[in-house]
N, C-alpha and C positions, 0 to 999 in steps of 0.2 A: 504494500500500500504506500503510495507516495504521500509524503507529509511535508508541508512547507514549514521550515523553521521560523519561529517567531511570529507565526500567523496571527496570534491573539495577544501579543505582549503589550500592545498599546490600546488604550481605551477607544481611540478614534481611528488611527491609521492602521488598517488591517493589511497584512501582507498576503502571501498566497502563491508564491512561485516555488515549486518543488525543485530539488537539485537538477541542474542542467543535464539533459540526456544527449549524448553524442551519437551521431550517425554519419559514417563516412560516405554514405550515398547522397548526403545533402548537396544541392547545387551551391557553388560558390559564386557570389555576385560578381566578383572580379572576372571570372571566366565567362560570364554572360554579357559583359560590357565590351563593346568594340574598342572603346577608349573611355578613359575617365573624363566626363564632360566638364567644361568650364561652368562653374556655378557662382552665384553671387557670394561675396564674403560673409554676409549674414542674410538669413532668410527664415521665415516662419509661415507655414501654410495659413494659419489663423489670421495673420496680418494681411495676407494677400487675398483673403476671401471674407465675405460678410457672414455674419451669423454666429461667430464664436466669441463669447464674452465671459469674463470671470464673474461669478463662479461658474465653472464648467461642470457638467454632470459627473457625479461620483458613481452612479449606477450600482449603488449598494455596497461599495467597497469600504465604506465606513462601518458597516455592520458585518460583512462576511469577507472571507479571503478569496474573492473572485476577481483579483486584479488581472489575471490573464484574459478573462472574457471582457472585463471592463476596458482593457487596452484594445481588444478586438473591436469593441463597440466604438471607441473613439476613432479608430482607423477606418471603420466602415462609414462613419459619419463623413469623414474627409473624402473617401472614395466616391460616395454617392453625391456629395456636393459637386464633384466634377461631372458625374454621369447625369444627375437629375437637375443640376443647377439650383439646388435648394438643400437646406439642412433637414434631413428626415427625422421623424419623431421616435427614435429609439428610447425605450423606457428601462428603468431598473428591473421591472418584471421580465422584460425580454432577456436581459442579461442574466438574471438569476435562473430563469428557466433553462438556459443553455448551460450555465454553470452546474446546476444540479444534474442535468442530463449527462454531462461529461464526468461528473463526480460519481455518478451511480446511485444517487439518492438525494434526499433533501433534509435539511435541518442540521443542527449543530454536530451531530455524530458523523456527518459526511463532509463537513466543512474543513477539508484538509489541504486545499489548494490543488493546483494542476501542474503537470509537466508541460512546459511551453511547446516542445517539439510535438508531443502527442496531440496537443490542442490544435496546432497549425495543420497537422495532417488531417484531423477531423474537419476543420474548416474547409480545406481543399476538397476532401472527398465527399462530405455530406452537406456542407453549407450550414447555415443557421438561420432561424426565423427571427426577424426584428422589424418593427414598424409594419407588421402585417404582410411581410414579403420575405422570401428566402434569398439569402445572399451567400455566395461562395467566392472563392478566389481561384485564380488560374494556376498559380505557382508561388513558391517562396524560395528564397535563397539566403544562404548564410553570409553575413557581412563580417569582414575583418575589422573588429572594433578598435584595433590598435592603429589603423590607418585613417587619419583624419580626412584625407581626400576622398576615400571610399565611403566613409560615413556621411560626409556632406553631400556627395553625389547621390547616394541612396535616398536620403531624406528629400532632396530637391527633385529628383527624377521620379520617385515613386510615391510622392505625396505623403512622406513620413516613413517611419520604420518602427520596429518593435524591439525593445531591449530588456533582457533579463539581468537583474542586479542582485549581487550578494551584498546586501547593505550592512555597513558597520553601524554600531551604536552611535557613532559621531554624526551620522546622517540624520538621526532622529533629533539630536540636539540642534543641528544646523537648521532643520526644517522648522522646529518650534521657534527658533530665533529669526526666521525669515531670511536665512542666508543661503547662498548657493551650496550645492553639494561639492565639497572639495576634500582633498587628502589631508589628513591630520596625523599627529603622532600619538602614541600611547595605547593603552589596552583597548580603548573604545574604537580604535581605527582598524581592528582586525576584520578582514572580509567575512561576511555572514554572521558577525557577532549580534546583529539585530535580526536579520533573516532575509529570505528571498522575496523579491518583488519584481513585477513586470510593469513596464510603462510604455506608452506611446510617445515617440519622439516627433514632435510637430515641427521642429526647426532647429536652428543652430545659430550661435553668435561666435565672435572671435574667441570667447572663453571656452566654449564647448556646446554640446547639444542642449536643447530645451525640451523637457518632457512634460506631459500632461498627467497629473496624478492627484487624487484626493481633492478634486475641484479647483486645482490651481495650476499655474505654470511653475516649474522648478528648473532653475538653471543648474547645469552640471559643468564641471571643468573637464578638459580633455584628460588631465591626470587622473581624475576620479573615474572616468570611463575605463581607462587602461587598467586601473587597479581593481575595480569592483564590478565591471560588466563581464559576465561569463557567457553570454550568448546574445547575438543581435541578428535580426532578420529583416530583409527587404521583401516586400510582398507585391506581387503583380496581380491586381484584381481582374484586369481585363487586357488581354494582349493586343486588342485592336488599337489601343491608344499608342502603341509603340511600333506599329507596322511601317510608318513613314518617317524618315529623317530622324531616327532615334538611335542613341548610342547603345540601346539594349538589343542584343542579337536574338531576335525572336525565333529565327530558324534553328539556332543552336539550342534554345530553350525547348522547342518542340521536339528535337531529337532526344534530348535528355528525358523529357516526359515519356516519350515512347519507350525508352530503354527501361525506365523504372516500372512501367506498366506491364 
């Protein structure tokens, strides 16, 4: 049984990412890019599109350890803003229904968090129901989180990215103080000393990525990402967006998909 460390250690900020599961068959985003595209020095999807204002939806992540599906919901909102030209009405009920579905039950006894990779595979294979419609993704690819250029390119090109974090206790202190997540020293700086958390990356600044979590925007430094991010994924919701004049090699992606099927 997967269990997310630290899932209920805070009265308000619930975690919910189980330890990262590796799979050598994962696509690598770098292999799918014809070239690393030139991107703006700073960019945020929410600043480039209307309809995203603080506080942002928490989708129940203040009550349950459903951060993996809450992150999915935030990413779906951005995908469908591009597709439908509007912010669709995903609810906490939608998110919790999918969380309990992937958890295998409902209620506190089942609230143990999710494995990100398993959840991504479920999203691609089965889709999920939100705002009275079923949404699925075409593919996902692993991002090398140690490479700033690749992270920036993924966020800009794919309308965001998903990051799994092994949060230190120092991140809780910084969050409570309204400060960016950054690397510190001492016992509270140990990776996963707080627990595992999954976030949607909506943008980046010169300092590092900006994530959406617990109804707010949280700045991270690049050093924080290198030390505490143990998995990061770029997601292709619809390949049709990348068929013309795109750095994403759709033909190679389709060959990969055929191989794993």
